[in-house]
mmCIF file of the N, C-alpha and C atoms, coordinates in Angstrom:
data_MODEL
# 
_entry.id   MODEL 
# 
loop_
_atom_site.group_PDB 
_atom_site.id 
_atom_site.type_symbol 
_atom_site.label_atom_id 
_atom_site.label_alt_id 
_atom_site.label_comp_id 
_atom_site.label_asym_id 
_atom_site.label_entity_id 
_atom_site.label_seq_id 
_atom_site.pdbx_PDB_ins_code 
_atom_site.Cartn_x 
_atom_site.Cartn_y 
_atom_site.Cartn_z 
_atom_site.occupancy 
_atom_site.B_iso_or_equiv 
_atom_site.pdbx_formal_charge 
_atom_site.auth_seq_id 
_atom_site.auth_comp_id 
_atom_site.auth_asym_id 
_atom_site.auth_atom_id 
_atom_site.pdbx_PDB_model_num 
ATOM 1   N N  . UNK A 1 1  ? 0.061   -4.064  -5.148  1.00 0.00 ? 1  UNK A N  1 
ATOM 2   C CA . UNK A 1 1  ? 0.107   -2.679  -5.270  1.00 0.00 ? 1  UNK A CA 1 
ATOM 3   C C  . UNK A 1 1  ? -1.080  -2.279  -6.129  1.00 0.00 ? 1  UNK A C  1 
ATOM 4   N N  . UNK A 1 2  ? -1.498  -1.192  -5.512  1.00 0.00 ? 2  UNK A N  1 
ATOM 5   C CA . UNK A 1 2  ? -2.821  -0.519  -6.242  1.00 0.00 ? 2  UNK A CA 1 
ATOM 6   C C  . UNK A 1 2  ? -2.496  1.005   -6.189  1.00 0.00 ? 2  UNK A C  1 
ATOM 7   N N  . UNK A 1 3  ? -2.936  1.559   -7.609  1.00 0.00 ? 3  UNK A N  1 
ATOM 8   C CA . UNK A 1 3  ? -2.891  3.016   -7.742  1.00 0.00 ? 3  UNK A CA 1 
ATOM 9   C C  . UNK A 1 3  ? -4.342  3.390   -7.937  1.00 0.00 ? 3  UNK A C  1 
ATOM 10  N N  . UNK A 1 4  ? -5.012  4.271   -7.070  1.00 0.00 ? 4  UNK A N  1 
ATOM 11  C CA . UNK A 1 4  ? -6.277  4.506   -7.114  1.00 0.00 ? 4  UNK A CA 1 
ATOM 12  C C  . UNK A 1 4  ? -6.681  5.867   -6.870  1.00 0.00 ? 4  UNK A C  1 
ATOM 13  N N  . UNK A 1 5  ? -7.984  6.199   -7.346  1.00 0.00 ? 5  UNK A N  1 
ATOM 14  C CA . UNK A 1 5  ? -8.649  7.484   -7.048  1.00 0.00 ? 5  UNK A CA 1 
ATOM 15  C C  . UNK A 1 5  ? -9.097  7.724   -5.611  1.00 0.00 ? 5  UNK A C  1 
ATOM 16  N N  . UNK A 1 6  ? -9.426  8.672   -5.035  1.00 0.00 ? 6  UNK A N  1 
ATOM 17  C CA . UNK A 1 6  ? -9.981  8.865   -3.663  1.00 0.00 ? 6  UNK A CA 1 
ATOM 18  C C  . UNK A 1 6  ? -11.216 8.033   -3.446  1.00 0.00 ? 6  UNK A C  1 
ATOM 19  N N  . UNK A 1 7  ? -12.136 7.816   -4.524  1.00 0.00 ? 7  UNK A N  1 
ATOM 20  C CA . UNK A 1 7  ? -13.220 7.059   -4.236  1.00 0.00 ? 7  UNK A CA 1 
ATOM 21  C C  . UNK A 1 7  ? -12.874 5.571   -4.175  1.00 0.00 ? 7  UNK A C  1 
ATOM 22  N N  . UNK A 1 8  ? -11.999 5.037   -4.499  1.00 0.00 ? 8  UNK A N  1 
ATOM 23  C CA . UNK A 1 8  ? -11.554 3.681   -4.567  1.00 0.00 ? 8  UNK A CA 1 
ATOM 24  C C  . UNK A 1 8  ? -10.611 3.230   -3.483  1.00 0.00 ? 8  UNK A C  1 
ATOM 25  N N  . UNK A 1 9  ? -10.010 4.110   -2.608  1.00 0.00 ? 9  UNK A N  1 
ATOM 26  C CA . UNK A 1 9  ? -9.216  3.859   -1.645  1.00 0.00 ? 9  UNK A CA 1 
ATOM 27  C C  . UNK A 1 9  ? -9.603  2.646   -0.583  1.00 0.00 ? 9  UNK A C  1 
ATOM 28  N N  . UNK A 1 10 ? -10.879 2.848   -0.264  1.00 0.00 ? 10 UNK A N  1 
ATOM 29  C CA . UNK A 1 10 ? -11.359 1.624   0.690   1.00 0.00 ? 10 UNK A CA 1 
ATOM 30  C C  . UNK A 1 10 ? -11.584 0.280   0.079   1.00 0.00 ? 10 UNK A C  1 
ATOM 31  N N  . UNK A 1 11 ? -11.820 0.212   -1.174  1.00 0.00 ? 11 UNK A N  1 
ATOM 32  C CA . UNK A 1 11 ? -11.831 -1.071  -1.995  1.00 0.00 ? 11 UNK A CA 1 
ATOM 33  C C  . UNK A 1 11 ? -10.382 -1.597  -2.163  1.00 0.00 ? 11 UNK A C  1 
ATOM 34  N N  . UNK A 1 12 ? -9.448  -0.749  -2.518  1.00 0.00 ? 12 UNK A N  1 
ATOM 35  C CA . UNK A 1 12 ? -8.172  -1.212  -2.650  1.00 0.00 ? 12 UNK A CA 1 
ATOM 36  C C  . UNK A 1 12 ? -7.577  -1.691  -1.282  1.00 0.00 ? 12 UNK A C  1 
ATOM 37  N N  . UNK A 1 13 ? -7.802  -1.040  -0.168  1.00 0.00 ? 13 UNK A N  1 
ATOM 38  C CA . UNK A 1 13 ? -7.454  -1.267  1.110   1.00 0.00 ? 13 UNK A CA 1 
ATOM 39  C C  . UNK A 1 13 ? -7.836  -2.750  1.496   1.00 0.00 ? 13 UNK A C  1 
ATOM 40  N N  . UNK A 1 14 ? -9.292  -2.867  1.285   1.00 0.00 ? 14 UNK A N  1 
ATOM 41  C CA . UNK A 1 14 ? -9.928  -4.319  1.632   1.00 0.00 ? 14 UNK A CA 1 
ATOM 42  C C  . UNK A 1 14 ? -9.154  -5.316  0.810   1.00 0.00 ? 14 UNK A C  1 
ATOM 43  N N  . UNK A 1 15 ? -8.985  -5.046  -0.411  1.00 0.00 ? 15 UNK A N  1 
ATOM 44  C CA . UNK A 1 15 ? -8.404  -6.210  -1.339  1.00 0.00 ? 15 UNK A CA 1 
ATOM 45  C C  . UNK A 1 15 ? -6.953  -6.583  -0.958  1.00 0.00 ? 15 UNK A C  1 
ATOM 46  N N  . UNK A 1 16 ? -6.224  -5.447  -0.511  1.00 0.00 ? 16 UNK A N  1 
ATOM 47  C CA . UNK A 1 16 ? -4.819  -5.572  -0.047  1.00 0.00 ? 16 UNK A CA 1 
ATOM 48  C C  . UNK A 1 16 ? -4.725  -6.326  1.107   1.00 0.00 ? 16 UNK A C  1 
ATOM 49  N N  . UNK A 1 17 ? -5.691  -6.022  2.105   1.00 0.00 ? 17 UNK A N  1 
ATOM 50  C CA . UNK A 1 17 ? -5.583  -6.781  3.396   1.00 0.00 ? 17 UNK A CA 1 
ATOM 51  C C  . UNK A 1 17 ? -6.071  -8.297  3.182   1.00 0.00 ? 17 UNK A C  1 
ATOM 52  N N  . UNK A 1 18 ? -7.115  -8.660  2.381   1.00 0.00 ? 18 UNK A N  1 
ATOM 53  C CA . UNK A 1 18 ? -7.577  -9.960  1.971   1.00 0.00 ? 18 UNK A CA 1 
ATOM 54  C C  . UNK A 1 18 ? -6.372  -10.726 1.343   1.00 0.00 ? 18 UNK A C  1 
ATOM 55  N N  . UNK A 1 19 ? -5.655  -10.093 0.262   1.00 0.00 ? 19 UNK A N  1 
ATOM 56  C CA . UNK A 1 19 ? -4.541  -10.675 -0.410  1.00 0.00 ? 19 UNK A CA 1 
ATOM 57  C C  . UNK A 1 19 ? -3.294  -11.063 0.463   1.00 0.00 ? 19 UNK A C  1 
ATOM 58  N N  . UNK A 1 20 ? -3.096  -10.121 1.459   1.00 0.00 ? 20 UNK A N  1 
ATOM 59  C CA . UNK A 1 20 ? -1.695  -10.293 2.069   1.00 0.00 ? 20 UNK A CA 1 
ATOM 60  C C  . UNK A 1 20 ? -2.119  -10.711 3.661   1.00 0.00 ? 20 UNK A C  1 
ATOM 61  N N  . UNK A 1 21 ? -3.247  -11.353 3.765   1.00 0.00 ? 21 UNK A N  1 
ATOM 62  C CA . UNK A 1 21 ? -3.577  -11.856 5.140   1.00 0.00 ? 21 UNK A CA 1 
ATOM 63  C C  . UNK A 1 21 ? -3.472  -11.124 6.282   1.00 0.00 ? 21 UNK A C  1 
ATOM 64  N N  . UNK A 1 22 ? -4.088  -9.908  6.061   1.00 0.00 ? 22 UNK A N  1 
ATOM 65  C CA . UNK A 1 22 ? -4.196  -9.107  7.321   1.00 0.00 ? 22 UNK A CA 1 
ATOM 66  C C  . UNK A 1 22 ? -3.209  -8.035  7.411   1.00 0.00 ? 22 UNK A C  1 
ATOM 67  N N  . UNK A 1 23 ? -2.291  -8.176  6.744   1.00 0.00 ? 23 UNK A N  1 
ATOM 68  C CA . UNK A 1 23 ? -1.152  -7.138  6.807   1.00 0.00 ? 23 UNK A CA 1 
ATOM 69  C C  . UNK A 1 23 ? -1.609  -5.609  6.434   1.00 0.00 ? 23 UNK A C  1 
ATOM 70  N N  . UNK A 1 24 ? -1.264  -4.593  7.042   1.00 0.00 ? 24 UNK A N  1 
ATOM 71  C CA . UNK A 1 24 ? -1.642  -3.281  6.834   1.00 0.00 ? 24 UNK A CA 1 
ATOM 72  C C  . UNK A 1 24 ? -0.717  -2.523  5.599   1.00 0.00 ? 24 UNK A C  1 
ATOM 73  N N  . UNK A 1 25 ? -1.348  -2.154  4.646   1.00 0.00 ? 25 UNK A N  1 
ATOM 74  C CA . UNK A 1 25 ? -0.609  -1.666  3.521   1.00 0.00 ? 25 UNK A CA 1 
ATOM 75  C C  . UNK A 1 25 ? -0.031  -0.201  3.917   1.00 0.00 ? 25 UNK A C  1 
ATOM 76  N N  . UNK A 1 26 ? 0.899   0.299   3.124   1.00 0.00 ? 26 UNK A N  1 
ATOM 77  C CA . UNK A 1 26 ? 1.332   1.664   3.263   1.00 0.00 ? 26 UNK A CA 1 
ATOM 78  C C  . UNK A 1 26 ? 0.603   2.436   2.240   1.00 0.00 ? 26 UNK A C  1 
ATOM 79  N N  . UNK A 1 27 ? 0.258   3.576   2.407   1.00 0.00 ? 27 UNK A N  1 
ATOM 80  C CA . UNK A 1 27 ? -0.640  4.581   1.538   1.00 0.00 ? 27 UNK A CA 1 
ATOM 81  C C  . UNK A 1 27 ? 0.232   5.819   1.336   1.00 0.00 ? 27 UNK A C  1 
ATOM 82  N N  . UNK A 1 28 ? 0.366   6.003   -0.013  1.00 0.00 ? 28 UNK A N  1 
ATOM 83  C CA . UNK A 1 28 ? 1.155   7.209   -0.255  1.00 0.00 ? 28 UNK A CA 1 
ATOM 84  C C  . UNK A 1 28 ? 0.432   8.204   -1.244  1.00 0.00 ? 28 UNK A C  1 
ATOM 85  N N  . UNK A 1 29 ? 0.598   9.396   -1.099  1.00 0.00 ? 29 UNK A N  1 
ATOM 86  C CA . UNK A 1 29 ? -0.133  10.495  -2.008  1.00 0.00 ? 29 UNK A CA 1 
ATOM 87  C C  . UNK A 1 29 ? 0.677   10.527  -3.140  1.00 0.00 ? 29 UNK A C  1 
ATOM 88  N N  . UNK A 1 30 ? 0.184   10.236  -4.333  1.00 0.00 ? 30 UNK A N  1 
ATOM 89  C CA . UNK A 1 30 ? 0.987   10.426  -5.620  1.00 0.00 ? 30 UNK A CA 1 
ATOM 90  C C  . UNK A 1 30 ? 1.742   11.665  -5.755  1.00 0.00 ? 30 UNK A C  1 
ATOM 91  N N  . UNK A 1 31 ? 1.110   12.820  -5.230  1.00 0.00 ? 31 UNK A N  1 
ATOM 92  C CA . UNK A 1 31 ? 1.808   14.161  -5.367  1.00 0.00 ? 31 UNK A CA 1 
ATOM 93  C C  . UNK A 1 31 ? 2.984   14.192  -4.513  1.00 0.00 ? 31 UNK A C  1 
ATOM 94  N N  . UNK A 1 32 ? 3.111   13.437  -3.473  1.00 0.00 ? 32 UNK A N  1 
ATOM 95  C CA . UNK A 1 32 ? 4.175   13.666  -2.601  1.00 0.00 ? 32 UNK A CA 1 
ATOM 96  C C  . UNK A 1 32 ? 5.423   12.700  -2.868  1.00 0.00 ? 32 UNK A C  1 
ATOM 97  N N  . UNK A 1 33 ? 5.304   11.725  -3.617  1.00 0.00 ? 33 UNK A N  1 
ATOM 98  C CA . UNK A 1 33 ? 6.383   10.638  -3.853  1.00 0.00 ? 33 UNK A CA 1 
ATOM 99  C C  . UNK A 1 33 ? 6.784   10.652  -5.328  1.00 0.00 ? 33 UNK A C  1 
ATOM 100 N N  . UNK A 1 34 ? 7.906   10.099  -5.572  1.00 0.00 ? 34 UNK A N  1 
ATOM 101 C CA . UNK A 1 34 ? 8.326   9.885   -7.025  1.00 0.00 ? 34 UNK A CA 1 
ATOM 102 C C  . UNK A 1 34 ? 9.298   8.675   -6.807  1.00 0.00 ? 34 UNK A C  1 
ATOM 103 N N  . UNK A 1 35 ? 9.433   8.005   -7.920  1.00 0.00 ? 35 UNK A N  1 
ATOM 104 C CA . UNK A 1 35 ? 10.335  6.911   -8.210  1.00 0.00 ? 35 UNK A CA 1 
ATOM 105 C C  . UNK A 1 35 ? 11.167  7.036   -9.360  1.00 0.00 ? 35 UNK A C  1 
ATOM 106 N N  . UNK A 1 36 ? 12.345  6.785   -9.495  1.00 0.00 ? 36 UNK A N  1 
ATOM 107 C CA . UNK A 1 36 ? 13.055  7.060   -10.700 1.00 0.00 ? 36 UNK A CA 1 
ATOM 108 C C  . UNK A 1 36 ? 12.868  6.099   -11.785 1.00 0.00 ? 36 UNK A C  1 
ATOM 109 N N  . UNK A 1 37 ? 12.447  4.792   -11.556 1.00 0.00 ? 37 UNK A N  1 
ATOM 110 C CA . UNK A 1 37 ? 12.096  3.838   -12.325 1.00 0.00 ? 37 UNK A CA 1 
ATOM 111 C C  . UNK A 1 37 ? 10.678  3.412   -12.611 1.00 0.00 ? 37 UNK A C  1 
ATOM 112 N N  . UNK A 1 38 ? 9.853   4.205   -12.129 1.00 0.00 ? 38 UNK A N  1 
ATOM 113 C CA . UNK A 1 38 ? 8.270   4.019   -12.117 1.00 0.00 ? 38 UNK A CA 1 
ATOM 114 C C  . UNK A 1 38 ? 7.451   5.288   -12.419 1.00 0.00 ? 38 UNK A C  1 
ATOM 115 N N  . UNK A 1 39 ? 6.560   5.100   -13.286 1.00 0.00 ? 39 UNK A N  1 
ATOM 116 C CA . UNK A 1 39 ? 5.644   6.239   -13.361 1.00 0.00 ? 39 UNK A CA 1 
ATOM 117 C C  . UNK A 1 39 ? 4.245   5.610   -13.059 1.00 0.00 ? 39 UNK A C  1 
ATOM 118 N N  . UNK A 1 40 ? 3.600   6.543   -12.503 1.00 0.00 ? 40 UNK A N  1 
ATOM 119 C CA . UNK A 1 40 ? 2.110   6.120   -11.934 1.00 0.00 ? 40 UNK A CA 1 
ATOM 120 C C  . UNK A 1 40 ? 1.384   5.892   -13.266 1.00 0.00 ? 40 UNK A C  1 
ATOM 121 N N  . UNK A 1 41 ? 0.244   5.033   -13.427 1.00 0.00 ? 41 UNK A N  1 
ATOM 122 C CA . UNK A 1 41 ? -0.569  4.817   -14.426 1.00 0.00 ? 41 UNK A CA 1 
ATOM 123 C C  . UNK A 1 41 ? -1.412  6.224   -14.445 1.00 0.00 ? 41 UNK A C  1 
ATOM 124 N N  . UNK A 1 42 ? -2.060  6.406   -15.695 1.00 0.00 ? 42 UNK A N  1 
ATOM 125 C CA . UNK A 1 42 ? -2.780  7.471   -15.940 1.00 0.00 ? 42 UNK A CA 1 
ATOM 126 C C  . UNK A 1 42 ? -4.238  7.451   -15.299 1.00 0.00 ? 42 UNK A C  1 
ATOM 127 N N  . UNK A 1 43 ? -4.614  6.137   -15.079 1.00 0.00 ? 43 UNK A N  1 
ATOM 128 C CA . UNK A 1 43 ? -6.095  6.052   -14.624 1.00 0.00 ? 43 UNK A CA 1 
ATOM 129 C C  . UNK A 1 43 ? -6.094  5.063   -13.206 1.00 0.00 ? 43 UNK A C  1 
ATOM 130 N N  . UNK A 1 44 ? -7.202  5.403   -12.378 1.00 0.00 ? 44 UNK A N  1 
ATOM 131 C CA . UNK A 1 44 ? -7.368  4.386   -11.295 1.00 0.00 ? 44 UNK A CA 1 
ATOM 132 C C  . UNK A 1 44 ? -7.446  3.002   -11.852 1.00 0.00 ? 44 UNK A C  1 
ATOM 133 N N  . UNK A 1 45 ? -7.324  2.091   -10.925 1.00 0.00 ? 45 UNK A N  1 
ATOM 134 C CA . UNK A 1 45 ? -7.224  0.655   -11.290 1.00 0.00 ? 45 UNK A CA 1 
ATOM 135 C C  . UNK A 1 45 ? -8.854  0.240   -11.486 1.00 0.00 ? 45 UNK A C  1 
ATOM 136 N N  . UNK A 1 46 ? -9.577  0.900   -10.802 1.00 0.00 ? 46 UNK A N  1 
ATOM 137 C CA . UNK A 1 46 ? -11.055 0.561   -10.716 1.00 0.00 ? 46 UNK A CA 1 
ATOM 138 C C  . UNK A 1 46 ? -12.011 1.513   -11.409 1.00 0.00 ? 46 UNK A C  1 
ATOM 139 N N  . UNK A 1 47 ? -11.618 2.651   -12.203 1.00 0.00 ? 47 UNK A N  1 
ATOM 140 C CA . UNK A 1 47 ? -12.211 3.475   -12.831 1.00 0.00 ? 47 UNK A CA 1 
ATOM 141 C C  . UNK A 1 47 ? -11.384 4.287   -13.789 1.00 0.00 ? 47 UNK A C  1 
ATOM 142 N N  . UNK A 1 48 ? -11.880 5.394   -14.602 1.00 0.00 ? 48 UNK A N  1 
ATOM 143 C CA . UNK A 1 48 ? -11.172 6.014   -15.441 1.00 0.00 ? 48 UNK A CA 1 
ATOM 144 C C  . UNK A 1 48 ? -10.547 7.418   -15.026 1.00 0.00 ? 48 UNK A C  1 
ATOM 145 N N  . UNK A 1 49 ? -10.848 7.654   -13.609 1.00 0.00 ? 49 UNK A N  1 
ATOM 146 C CA . UNK A 1 49 ? -10.495 8.874   -12.872 1.00 0.00 ? 49 UNK A CA 1 
ATOM 147 C C  . UNK A 1 49 ? -8.736  8.956   -12.674 1.00 0.00 ? 49 UNK A C  1 
ATOM 148 N N  . UNK A 1 50 ? -8.283  9.983   -12.637 1.00 0.00 ? 50 UNK A N  1 
ATOM 149 C CA . UNK A 1 50 ? -6.758  10.430  -12.324 1.00 0.00 ? 50 UNK A CA 1 
ATOM 150 C C  . UNK A 1 50 ? -6.631  9.507   -10.944 1.00 0.00 ? 50 UNK A C  1 
ATOM 151 N N  . UNK A 1 51 ? -5.494  8.889   -10.786 1.00 0.00 ? 51 UNK A N  1 
ATOM 152 C CA . UNK A 1 51 ? -5.230  8.109   -9.470  1.00 0.00 ? 51 UNK A CA 1 
ATOM 153 C C  . UNK A 1 51 ? -4.670  9.228   -8.664  1.00 0.00 ? 51 UNK A C  1 
ATOM 154 N N  . UNK A 1 52 ? -4.728  9.095   -7.273  1.00 0.00 ? 52 UNK A N  1 
ATOM 155 C CA . UNK A 1 52 ? -4.303  9.964   -6.185  1.00 0.00 ? 52 UNK A CA 1 
ATOM 156 C C  . UNK A 1 52 ? -3.466  9.232   -5.260  1.00 0.00 ? 52 UNK A C  1 
ATOM 157 N N  . UNK A 1 53 ? -3.616  7.892   -5.047  1.00 0.00 ? 53 UNK A N  1 
ATOM 158 C CA . UNK A 1 53 ? -2.978  7.193   -4.035  1.00 0.00 ? 53 UNK A CA 1 
ATOM 159 C C  . UNK A 1 53 ? -2.387  5.906   -4.590  1.00 0.00 ? 53 UNK A C  1 
ATOM 160 N N  . UNK A 1 54 ? -1.079  5.652   -4.099  1.00 0.00 ? 54 UNK A N  1 
ATOM 161 C CA . UNK A 1 54 ? -0.344  4.476   -4.036  1.00 0.00 ? 54 UNK A CA 1 
ATOM 162 C C  . UNK A 1 54 ? -0.549  3.684   -2.782  1.00 0.00 ? 54 UNK A C  1 
ATOM 163 N N  . UNK A 1 55 ? -0.909  2.270   -3.000  1.00 0.00 ? 55 UNK A N  1 
ATOM 164 C CA . UNK A 1 55 ? -1.265  1.493   -1.769  1.00 0.00 ? 55 UNK A CA 1 
ATOM 165 C C  . UNK A 1 55 ? -0.226  0.087   -2.103  1.00 0.00 ? 55 UNK A C  1 
ATOM 166 N N  . UNK A 1 56 ? 0.567   0.057   -1.201  1.00 0.00 ? 56 UNK A N  1 
ATOM 167 C CA . UNK A 1 56 ? 1.656   -0.946  -1.109  1.00 0.00 ? 56 UNK A CA 1 
ATOM 168 C C  . UNK A 1 56 ? 1.966   -1.593  0.231   1.00 0.00 ? 56 UNK A C  1 
# 
């Protein structure tokens, strides 16, 4: 699972595909989803920007 800004979506997609042997991830806009037992991190996993996407 990756929580990333717009600039780092491609990197997260590449890492996901490498890690899960070619499986395509689901990409969600953080503004359009919510989970009762999970809050998105305050920063992108690759930089200090606000995250915009959840990749699972």
